[in-house]
DRENRO-250059 format. One record per residue: residue in one letter; x, y, z of N, C-alpha, C in turn. Coordinates in steps of 0.1 Angstrom, whole numbers, padded with zeros to 4 digits, always signed. Layout:
N
aXYZXYZXYZ/...
END
This chain:
236
m-0228+0252-0066-0222+0240-0073-0236+0231-0077/k-0241+0227-0088-0250+0218-0093-0252+0203-0086/k-0261+0203-0081-0260+0188-0073-0261+0177-0082/e-0253+0165-0085-0250+0157-0090-0260+0141-0081/k-0270+0136-0086-0273+0125-0081-0264+0112-0081/d-0258+0111-0093-0247+0106-0091-0233+0106-0093/f-0231+0113-0082-0218+0120-0078-0205+0113-0080/l-0207+0099-0074-0199+0086-0075-0187+0085-0089/t-0200+0086-0099-0196+0086-0114-0188+0099-0119/c-0190+0107-0110-0181+0119-0119-0167+0119-0116/q-0162+0123-0120-0144+0127-0123-0142+0129-0110/r-0131+0122-0102-0125+0127-0094-0112+0130-0095/i-0108+0143-0088-0098+0144-0087-0088+0134-0077/g-0090+0129-0069-0087+0125-0053-0091+0123-0043/r-0085+0119-0034-0084+0118-0018-0072+0124-0012/e-0073+0138-0004-0062+0139+0005-0059+0130+0013/f-0044+0125+0018-0036+0119+0023-0046+0103+0023/p-0039+0099+0013-0047+0080+0011-0043+0071+0017/d-0033+0072+0024-0032+0063+0034-0036+0067+0049/r-0043+0077+0047-0051+0082+0064-0066+0078+0064/e-0071+0076+0076-0086+0073+0075-0090+0084+0083/f-0099+0090+0085-0106+0101+0093-0120+0098+0092/e-0129+0096+0104-0137+0092+0108-0145+0093+0118/i-0158+0095+0120-0167+0097+0134-0173+0089+0135/k-0174+0084+0149-0184+0074+0156-0198+0080+0159/f-0209+0070+0159-0222+0073+0169-0222+0060+0169/e-0231+0061+0180-0237+0046+0186-0256+0047+0185/f-0265+0037+0176-0275+0043+0179-0280+0036+0191/q-0294+0049+0193-0298+0042+0209-0310+0032+0207/q-0314+0031+0199-0326+0020+0195-0316+0006+0185/k-0316-0007+0197-0305-0022+0196-0316-0027+0188/s-0330-0028+0180-0336-0039+0174-0338-0038+0163/l-0334-0024+0155-0341-0025+0141-0325-0032+0134/e-0338-0034+0117-0323-0042+0107-0317-0025+0103/l-0308-0034+0093-0293-0024+0085-0301-0014+0080/s-0309-0018+0071-0318-0005+0058-0327+0006+0068/h-0330-0002+0079-0340+0009+0086-0329+0017+0095/y-0318+0013+0100-0313+0028+0107-0302+0035+0091/l-0302+0034+0082-0297+0038+0071-0307+0046+0069/a-0322+0041+0067-0334+0050+0063-0334+0062+0072/l-0332+0061+0088-0331+0070+0093-0320+0079+0089/i-0308+0078+0087-0303+0090+0082-0302+0099+0067/e-0312+0088+0061-0315+0094+0045-0325+0104+0049/n-0336+0096+0056-0347+0106+0058-0345+0119+0064/a-0336+0122+0073-0335+0130+0080-0324+0146+0069/i-0317+0138+0058-0313+0144+0053-0317+0149+0039/k-0329+0145+0038-0340+0148+0024-0343+0157+0024/g-0342+0165+0013-0343+0177+0011-0337+0189+0016/s-0322+0184+0020-0311+0197+0028-0306+0201+0013/d-0303+0216+0011-0296+0219+0002-0284+0219+0001/r-0276+0211+0008-0259+0214+0016-0254+0199+0009/y-0267+0193+0010-0261+0174+0007-0272+0166+0003/v-0263+0159-0007-0269+0150-0017-0264+0134-0016/i-0275+0125-0014-0270+0112-0006-0272+0104-0023/d-0263+0095-0024-0263+0087-0033-0263+0074-0029/p-0275+0072-0032-0282+0057-0020-0280+0042-0028/v-0265+0037-0028-0262+0028-0036-0263+0017-0024/q-0265+0021-0013-0265+0007+0000-0260-0006-0006/v-0243-0002-0004-0236-0016-0005-0238-0021+0009/r-0241-0034+0006-0241-0044+0019-0229-0051+0017/s-0227-0059+0032-0217-0069+0032-0215-0075+0045/t-0213-0086+0045-0211-0095+0058-0199-0102+0060/m-0190-0099+0068-0175-0100+0070-0171-0108+0081/t-0166-0119+0086-0156-0120+0097-0144-0115+0097/t-0139-0112+0108-0129-0100+0113-0120-0106+0123/h-0110-0113+0123-0102-0113+0133-0092-0105+0137/f-0087-0100+0147-0079-0088+0152-0069-0096+0164/f-0056-0091+0158-0043-0091+0164-0043-0078+0173/s-0031-0077+0179-0022-0064+0184-0008-0069+0190/d+0003-0061+0190+0012-0056+0192+0017-0045+0203/n+0003-0042+0211+0003-0027+0220+0002-0013+0207/d+0013-0012+0197+0011-0001+0191+0002-0006+0181/l+0004-0014+0176-0004-0018+0159-0020-0024+0160/e-0029-0021+0156-0041-0028+0154-0041-0035+0143/y-0044-0047+0141-0041-0058+0131-0056-0062+0130/s-0063-0061+0115-0073-0069+0113-0074-0078+0102/i-0080-0086+0098-0076-0097+0091-0092-0103+0085/f-0093-0099+0070-0109-0105+0065-0108-0104+0050/e-0119-0112+0049-0123-0110+0029-0126-0101+0025/y-0122-0093+0018-0123-0079+0011-0122-0083-0007/e-0132-0080-0011-0135-0083-0027-0132-0097-0029/n-0134-0108-0020-0131-0123-0022-0112-0128-0026/r-0106-0115-0013-0095-0120-0016-0092-0116+0001/l-0080-0124+0007-0079-0122+0020-0072-0108+0021/m-0073-0104+0034-0066-0091+0033-0064-0085+0049/l-0049-0079+0051-0046-0075+0065-0047-0059+0064/k-0053-0058+0072-0051-0040+0076-0043-0040+0093/k-0030-0031+0085-0025-0026+0094-0028-0013+0102/k-0032-0009+0111-0040+0005+0116-0035+0013+0130/r-0028+0022+0128-0018+0029+0142-0033+0041+0148/h-0038+0045+0153-0049+0055+0157-0043+0067+0161/e-0049+0074+0160-0050+0088+0165-0062+0095+0164/v-0063+0099+0179-0075+0106+0178-0076+0121+0184/l-0085+0128+0178-0085+0141+0180-0100+0140+0187/h-0097+0151+0198-0109+0159+0208-0114+0165+0200/s-0129+0169+0194-0136+0179+0189-0143+0184+0202/e-0155+0190+0204-0164+0195+0213-0174+0183+0216/l-0173+0182+0201-0186+0171+0200-0182+0155+0204/f-0174+0156+0190-0170+0140+0187-0154+0135+0189/q-0152+0125+0192-0136+0120+0187-0136+0118+0177/v-0122+0123+0173-0123+0119+0158-0110+0116+0150/y-0115+0102+0143-0102+0090+0146-0091+0095+0130/c-0083+0097+0131-0072+0101+0121-0064+0086+0120/n-0065+0079+0113-0056+0063+0116-0050+0060+0103/d-0037+0061+0104-0025+0053+0097-0032+0039+0091/e-0032+0037+0079-0033+0026+0074-0026+0020+0061/t-0021+0007+0064-0012+0000+0056-0023-0020+0053/f-0020-0020+0039-0028-0033+0036-0016-0043+0032/l-0021-0053+0035-0011-0067+0031-0022-0076+0023/y-0021-0080+0013-0025-0093+0003-0019-0102+0000/d-0005-0108+0001+0002-0118+0000+0002-0124+0014/l-0002-0135+0013-0005-0147+0021+0004-0151+0032/n+0021-0152+0023+0030-0151+0032+0037-0142+0038/a+0034-0130+0035+0036-0115+0042+0026-0120+0055/i+0017-0118+0050+0005-0114+0063+0009-0125+0072/k+0010-0141+0071+0011-0153+0080+0028-0146+0087/s+0039-0141+0079+0047-0140+0086+0048-0124+0099/e+0041-0118+0091+0039-0105+0103+0032-0109+0112/l+0021-0116+0113+0010-0123+0127+0020-0132+0133/e+0029-0142+0130+0034-0151+0137+0045-0142+0150/k+0046-0126+0143+0057-0124+0152+0055-0123+0170/n+0065-0126+0175+0058-0129+0191+0050-0118+0199/q+0056-0105+0197+0049-0092+0200+0033-0093+0197/v+0029-0102+0186+0016-0101+0180+0009-0107+0187/h-0003-0104+0193-0011-0114+0203-0022-0113+0197/y-0032-0124+0196-0044-0129+0189-0055-0125+0202/m-0064-0113+0199-0074-0103+0208-0086-0110+0206/g-0094-0117+0194-0105-0120+0192-0110-0118+0177/c-0128-0123+0177-0133-0119+0163-0148-0117+0168/m-0152-0111+0152-0166-0106+0157-0170-0108+0140/t-0185-0107+0139-0191-0108+0125-0196-0096+0124/k-0192-0087+0112-0201-0077+0108-0206-0077+0096/k-0220-0070+0099-0225-0065+0090-0227-0050+0088/r-0226-0048+0072-0229-0035+0072-0232-0028+0060/i-0240-0017+0062-0251-0012+0048-0246-0002+0049/k-0241+0006+0034-0237+0020+0034-0239+0027+0023/d-0237+0038+0020-0241+0050+0009-0231+0060+0011/f-0234+0072+0003-0223+0080+0000-0230+0093+0002/l-0221+0103+0007-0230+0115+0009-0221+0126+0003/l-0228+0135-0005-0219+0147-0013-0224+0160+0000/n-0212+0168+0002-0215+0182+0010-0209+0191-0007/t-0225+0198-0008-0218+0205-0024-0212+0215-0022/t-0212+0219-0007-0202+0233-0007-0192+0232-0009/d-0186+0226-0007-0169+0218-0012-0168+0208-0022/g-0176+0198-0022-0176+0192-0031-0166+0177-0023/r-0167+0177-0009-0161+0163-0003-0171+0154-0004/i-0168+0139-0005-0180+0129-0005-0173+0122+0006/y-0181+0116+0014-0186+0108+0027-0188+0095+0024/s-0186+0085+0033-0192+0072+0033-0202+0075+0046/l-0211+0067+0044-0223+0067+0054-0224+0052+0057/a-0218+0045+0067-0215+0031+0071-0225+0030+0085/v-0236+0020+0082-0244+0013+0095-0239+0000+0097/t-0234-0002+0110-0226-0017+0115-0235-0019+0123/i-0235-0037+0121-0241-0045+0136-0227-0051+0138/c-0222-0057+0147-0211-0062+0146-0217-0071+0157/e-0211-0088+0158-0213-0095+0170-0204-0102+0175/a-0200-0099+0187-0186-0107+0189-0192-0118+0204/y-0190-0129+0207-0194-0136+0218-0208-0132+0225/n-0216-0132+0219-0233-0132+0222-0229-0114+0226/q-0222-0104+0227-0225-0091+0223-0225-0084+0210/f-0232-0073+0213-0235-0065+0198-0234-0050+0200/q-0233-0046+0186-0226-0030+0186-0240-0027+0175/y-0240-0017+0182-0243-0011+0167-0242+0007+0164/q-0237+0010+0155-0229+0019+0150-0231+0025+0137/f-0228+0041+0135-0229+0045+0125-0219+0056+0122/e-0213+0053+0115-0197+0060+0108-0199+0070+0096/i-0195+0082+0097-0193+0090+0088-0176+0092+0085/e-0168+0089+0075-0159+0084+0068-0154+0093+0054/y-0143+0102+0055-0141+0110+0046-0137+0100+0033/n-0139+0102+0026-0139+0094+0010-0133+0098-0001/g-0134+0112-0003-0123+0119-0015-0136+0130-0019/y-0128+0135-0031-0136+0146-0040-0136+0146-0052/i-0152+0149-0056-0153+0153-0072-0143+0165-0076/s-0143+0160-0089-0136+0171-0098-0142+0187-0097/k-0155+0188-0092-0159+0203-0091-0152+0210-0080/m-0143+0199-0070-0145+0210-0058-0130+0217-0062/e-0128+0233-0053-0116+0237-0053-0106+0231-0051/h-0095+0234-0054-0080+0231-0056-0076+0225-0041/s-0075+0216-0037-0068+0206-0023-0059+0212-0018/d-0055+0218-0009-0041+0221-0005-0034+0211+0004/n-0041+0202+0005-0035+0189+0017-0039+0195+0031/n-0042+0200+0030-0045+0205+0048-0053+0197+0053/e-0045+0188+0065-0051+0181+0074-0065+0190+0081/n-0058+0197+0092-0068+0207+0095-0081+0207+0090/k-0077+0214+0077-0091+0217+0067-0102+0207+0065/l-0094+0195+0063-0103+0182+0062-0116+0180+0075/v-0101+0179+0083-0108+0172+0097-0119+0186+0102/d-0119+0198+0098-0128+0206+0099-0138+0204+0095/a-0140+0200+0081-0147+0200+0072-0157+0187+0073/l-0153+0175+0078-0155+0163+0087-0165+0165+0096/i-0158+0174+0106-0166+0177+0116-0180+0189+0116/l-0177+0193+0107-0190+0203+0105-0197+0191+0099/t-0197+0185+0088-0204+0173+0084-0212+0168+0094/a-0206+0159+0102-0214+0155+0114-0218+0159+0126/k-0216+0172+0124-0224+0184+0135-0238+0181+0129/d-0240+0188+0114-0249+0187+0101-0261+0176+0105/l-0253+0163+0105-0261+0152+0106-0268+0150+0118/f-0256+0151+0132-0259+0151+0145-0275+0156+0146/e-0275+0173+0141-0284+0181+0144-0296+0175+0138/v-0299+0171+0129-0310+0169+0122-0316+0153+0123/i-0302+0142+0125-0309+0130+0132-0313+0130+0143/g-0306+0139+0156-0317+0135+0166-0312+0129+0177/s-0320+0129+0185-0314+0116+0198-0314+0102+0191/d-0317+0098+0181-0316+0083+0175-0301+0078+0176/i-0290+0091+0176-0277+0087+0178-0271+0095+0189/i-0257+0089+0190-0251+0096+0202-0235+0097+0196/p-0229+0104+0200-0215+0104+0194-0208+0091+0201/s-0195+0083+0196-0194+0074+0202-0178+0073+0198/g-0170+0070+0209-0155+0066+0209-0153+0050+0206/d-0163+0042+0205-0157+0026+0208-0153+0022+0196/r-0144+0016+0195-0140+0009+0184-0144-0004+0179/k-0138-0009+0168-0146-0022+0167-0133-0032+0172/f-0124-0031+0175-0112-0037+0182-0114-0036+0198/d-0118-0026+0203-0123-0022+0218-0136-0033+0220/f-0143-0029+0216-0157-0038+0215-0152-0058+0215/v-0145-0061+0206-0143-0070+0205-0136-0075+0219/q-0130-0067+0227-0115-0070+0234-0130-0071+0249/r-0137-0063+0250-0147-0061+0259-0154-0071+0261/s-0158-0079+0248-0170-0088+0247-0161-0101+0249/r-0151-0103+0248-0146-0118+0247-0143-0122+0263/p-0148-0132+0266-0151-0140+0279-0134-0142+0287/n-0135-0138+0295-0117-0136+0302-0113-0151+0300/s-0123-0158+0302-0119-0174+0305-0114-0179+0291/t-0114-0175+0281-0113-0175+0268-0100-0177+0266/g-0092-0189+0261-0079-0190+0255-0077-0191+0243/f-0068-0187+0235-0066-0187+0219-0058-0194+0219/n-0050-0204+0208-0040-0207+0203-0034-0202+0191/k-0029-0191+0191-0029-0179+0177-0021-0185+0163/i-0011-0196+0166-0009-0204+0158-0021-0212+0149/d-0030-0220+0158-0041-0228+0151-0050-0220+0146/i-0052-0206+0153-0061-0198+0144-0054-0190+0131/l-0039-0190+0129-0037-0186+0119-0040-0199+0106/n-0036-0209+0110-0037-0223+0103-0046-0222+0098/e-0059-0220+0106-0073-0221+0102-0076-0208+0094/i-0074-0197+0096-0074-0185+0086-0068-0188+0077/l-0054-0190+0075-0047-0188+0063-0047-0202+0055/
END
């Protein structure tokens, strides 16, 4: 397959399982760098690879995210592309030899009345908030045509910080062989790519299973009390 430097502009066939999120998380060992410096560690490690090509778009964002939970679903509400959005997520975790693979079901709500109605349910509890700074670019695996987002995030919640790198399946270009929508194959491809990155990046990162939701729960002071309705009125 010919390498495409601007592969995000190539025609895409699509994305297997568009309502599912497939990602692997890592934690940065060093805690004092800027977002772009962390991303440079990853990009520099892949330079010259015969298998991988980076499209260094370096999309940046900063957002405040509020988390809710009903013990079965994780809810997060934040502004996305200048529009308030509620993400409903149900987690499934697969354990490979090296990594925890998150295979999450996701649905999204944009209507403010529907968001308010969902979060006002008695079984839904407010869990806390965080500020997330993120920079990401995209990676093409030239052997199968799959594209992954490479996201570096620095999150702050209640004066605590989390430094992560996430690789997430994003889709595939038109040169990829016909997909049979086999989830096991997709997960295996993600694991292989994550393993390749882990090997070349080295001791700068370690595999992680720490969700943003877990981080906020862990960071929130036990003495902190929240009035869910007041918070919803402030958000909405």
